[in-house]
Rosetta silent file (secondary structure, phi, psi, omega in degrees, C-alpha in Angstrom):
SEQUENCE: MHARVSRFAGLDGERIHDVVRQFEGEGLSSLQQQKGFGGITVAVNYASGQAVAMTLWESDADMRESERVASEAREKAIATAGPSRAPVVDHYEVILQRERGA
SCORE:     score description
SCORE:     0.000 S_00000001
   1 L     0.000  146.982  179.987   -1.072    2.782   -8.945 S_00000001
   2 E  -131.691  154.862 -176.874   -0.245    2.014   -5.313 S_00000001
   3 E  -133.105  138.979  170.772   -2.335    1.844   -2.149 S_00000001
   4 E  -111.066  127.159 -179.751   -1.682    2.379    1.522 S_00000001
   5 E  -115.784  120.644  177.440   -4.255    0.684    3.775 S_00000001
   6 E  -110.819  119.814 -178.446   -4.515    1.747    7.417 S_00000001
   7 E  -111.110  131.763  179.065   -6.691   -0.487    9.587 S_00000001
   8 E  -116.712  141.072  175.748   -7.955    0.542   13.012 S_00000001
   9 L  -138.834  161.648 -179.602   -9.587   -1.743   15.573 S_00000001
  10 L    74.342   31.258  179.872  -10.793   -1.342   19.121 S_00000001
  11 L   -90.920  146.384  171.935  -12.472    1.985   18.429 S_00000001
  12 L   -76.492  117.809 -176.157  -15.311    3.406   20.485 S_00000001
  13 L   -52.583  -33.561 -178.671  -18.145    3.516   17.924 S_00000001
  14 L   -74.149  -22.234 -178.143  -19.338    6.883   19.203 S_00000001
  15 L   -90.364  -10.092 -179.378  -15.917    8.487   18.724 S_00000001
  16 H   -60.303  -41.147  177.809  -15.560    7.363   15.102 S_00000001
  17 H   -57.399  -41.775  179.417  -17.638   10.363   13.947 S_00000001
  18 H   -62.381  -41.218 -179.604  -15.247   12.685   15.783 S_00000001
  19 H   -65.017  -44.768 -179.475  -12.237   11.112   14.083 S_00000001
  20 H   -62.997  -44.911  178.527  -13.798   11.420   10.624 S_00000001
  21 H   -61.596  -42.736  179.209  -14.714   15.079   11.196 S_00000001
  22 H   -62.438  -44.938 -179.336  -11.218   15.821   12.486 S_00000001
  23 H   -63.196  -44.357  179.049   -9.619   14.093    9.496 S_00000001
  24 H   -62.199  -34.085 -178.118  -11.836   15.942    7.006 S_00000001
  25 H   -81.264  -29.035 -173.298  -10.934   19.239    8.710 S_00000001
  26 H  -122.333  -55.664 -170.340   -7.190   18.713    9.122 S_00000001
  27 H   -78.637  -33.904 -174.325   -5.599   15.625    7.587 S_00000001
  28 H   -61.863  -46.664 -177.658   -7.406   15.249    4.291 S_00000001
  29 H   -64.097  -34.791  177.646   -6.237   18.488    2.702 S_00000001
  30 H   -64.546  -42.002  178.184   -2.620   17.694    3.633 S_00000001
  31 H   -66.550  -43.473 -178.644   -2.848   14.316    1.929 S_00000001
  32 H   -60.575  -27.639 -178.938   -4.561   15.742   -1.145 S_00000001
  33 L   -81.072   -9.527 -178.746   -1.698   18.180   -1.605 S_00000001
  34 L   -73.565  143.688  179.221    0.879   15.406   -1.760 S_00000001
  35 L   -58.541  130.814  174.517    2.424   14.597   -5.129 S_00000001
  36 L    85.040    3.456  179.869    0.708   11.638   -6.806 S_00000001
  37 E   -60.254  129.499 -177.198   -2.381   11.554   -4.564 S_00000001
  38 E  -117.193   -3.709  179.105   -5.046    9.550   -6.387 S_00000001
  39 E   139.707  171.087  179.557   -7.909    9.368   -3.883 S_00000001
  40 E  -145.661  144.721  172.125   -9.076    8.015   -0.558 S_00000001
  41 E  -129.306  130.579  176.929  -11.741    5.633    0.665 S_00000001
  42 E  -122.907  131.046  178.259  -12.698    5.397    4.340 S_00000001
  43 E  -130.905  144.572 -179.507  -15.020    2.663    5.639 S_00000001
  44 E  -132.553  153.686  170.787  -16.218    1.991    9.178 S_00000001
  45 E  -124.605   98.332 -176.120  -18.009   -0.717   11.108 S_00000001
  46 L   -62.063  -38.710 -176.774  -19.549    1.045   14.092 S_00000001
  47 L   -64.315  -40.140 -177.591  -20.745   -2.163   15.735 S_00000001
  48 L   -94.958   -6.354 -178.867  -17.297   -3.792   15.801 S_00000001
  49 L    70.231   37.043 -179.266  -15.303   -0.581   16.313 S_00000001
  50 E  -118.664  151.420  175.860  -13.266   -0.993   13.162 S_00000001
  51 E  -147.619  152.036  176.943  -12.233    1.437   10.449 S_00000001
  52 E  -139.628  140.430  175.260  -10.103    1.262    7.334 S_00000001
  53 E  -127.420  129.234  177.683   -8.656    4.017    5.166 S_00000001
  54 E  -122.106  120.442  175.814   -7.166    3.347    1.752 S_00000001
  55 E  -105.242  145.043  179.737   -5.254    6.027   -0.096 S_00000001
  56 E  -111.362  142.916 -174.451   -4.252    5.672   -3.735 S_00000001
  57 E  -136.425  143.537 -178.749   -0.985    6.964   -5.200 S_00000001
  58 L   -61.885  -33.831 -178.711    0.355    7.298   -8.739 S_00000001
  59 L  -145.894  162.505  175.994    3.638    5.590   -7.827 S_00000001
  60 H   -60.608  -39.933  179.758    5.327    3.741   -4.999 S_00000001
  61 H   -62.203  -42.902  177.738    7.710    6.685   -4.621 S_00000001
  62 H   -61.171  -43.568 -179.851    4.792    9.128   -4.238 S_00000001
  63 H   -62.101  -46.392 -178.702    3.213    6.874   -1.615 S_00000001
  64 H   -64.318  -37.685  179.774    6.473    6.571    0.323 S_00000001
  65 H   -68.820  -20.822  179.747    7.073   10.330    0.194 S_00000001
  66 L   -89.258    1.782 -175.289    3.639   10.902    1.761 S_00000001
  67 H   -57.363  -40.347 -177.133    4.391    8.691    4.793 S_00000001
  68 H   -62.823  -45.738 -179.958    5.139   11.577    7.148 S_00000001
  69 H   -64.508  -42.600  179.377    1.803   13.277    6.408 S_00000001
  70 H   -64.865  -39.901  179.191   -0.065    9.967    6.657 S_00000001
  71 H   -63.893  -40.563  177.196    1.652    9.141    9.941 S_00000001
  72 H   -62.878  -40.886  179.067    0.656   12.527   11.381 S_00000001
  73 H   -64.295  -41.502  177.972   -2.971   11.943   10.345 S_00000001
  74 H   -64.044  -42.189 -179.989   -2.932    8.487   12.009 S_00000001
  75 H   -61.676  -40.578  177.360   -1.447    9.933   15.210 S_00000001
  76 H   -65.644  -39.837  178.603   -4.198   12.554   15.402 S_00000001
  77 H   -63.603  -40.948  179.007   -6.824    9.849   14.805 S_00000001
  78 H   -63.158  -43.752 -179.013   -5.323    7.748   17.599 S_00000001
  79 H   -63.287  -36.298 -178.840   -5.348   10.715   19.986 S_00000001
  80 H   -78.994  -44.914 -173.006   -9.009   11.423   19.204 S_00000001
  81 H   -85.875  -29.824 -178.200  -10.349    7.873   19.024 S_00000001
  82 L    59.725   52.557 -179.246   -8.231    6.152   21.658 S_00000001
  83 L   -65.887  154.337  179.947   -8.218    2.715   20.014 S_00000001
  84 L   -79.731  -10.848  179.262   -7.318   -0.264   22.160 S_00000001
  85 L  -134.108  152.240  175.810   -4.827   -1.436   19.506 S_00000001
  86 L   -69.652  146.354  178.316   -2.269    0.260   17.304 S_00000001
  87 L   -66.365  154.559  175.369   -3.301    0.650   13.661 S_00000001
  88 E  -107.781  130.122 -178.088   -1.946   -1.755   11.073 S_00000001
  89 E  -121.197  127.111  179.463   -0.552   -0.171    7.897 S_00000001
  90 E  -126.091  155.272  178.946    0.060   -2.123    4.709 S_00000001
  91 E  -122.568  139.021 -176.990    1.277   -1.102    1.256 S_00000001
  92 E  -137.260  157.239  165.311    0.103   -2.621   -2.030 S_00000001
  93 E   -98.427  128.159 -179.403    0.481   -2.321   -5.769 S_00000001
  94 L   -81.937  120.774 -179.233   -2.985   -1.998   -7.308 S_00000001
  95 L  -109.231  -12.671  176.675   -3.323   -4.510  -10.133 S_00000001
  96 L  -149.965  127.754  175.884   -7.071   -4.242  -10.748 S_00000001
  97 L  -142.852  123.978  179.464   -9.410   -1.338  -10.165 S_00000001
  98 L  -137.502  134.276  177.128  -12.880   -1.130  -11.591 S_00000001
  99 L  -104.314  158.531 -179.717  -15.614    1.333  -10.767 S_00000001
 100 L   -51.847  135.502  178.072  -19.301    0.815  -11.156 S_00000001
 101 L    82.210   -2.776 -178.668  -20.425    1.080  -14.765 S_00000001
 102 L   -90.582    0.000    0.000  -16.905    0.606  -16.124 S_00000001
């Protein structure tokens, strides 16, 4: 399993809701349709104006092939939220994943 983590900072806390709604309406379905999509987690800190999105992928190749769709989703989020800094995107290999009760 592989993960792409996109971190946003310098967000207007009030606009974060707009970004999430926009992503759920437009970007999420495009990502879900990508080969190897394994899930997504989005977390926000309204007080500090930060957000993070982590997508999971069956393979590194699947993750890399989804870059165009992910980049388009980030660009739309930037246009809506107007962050003061560019997002930071990192790629990882997931070596441990445990869910509650497992």
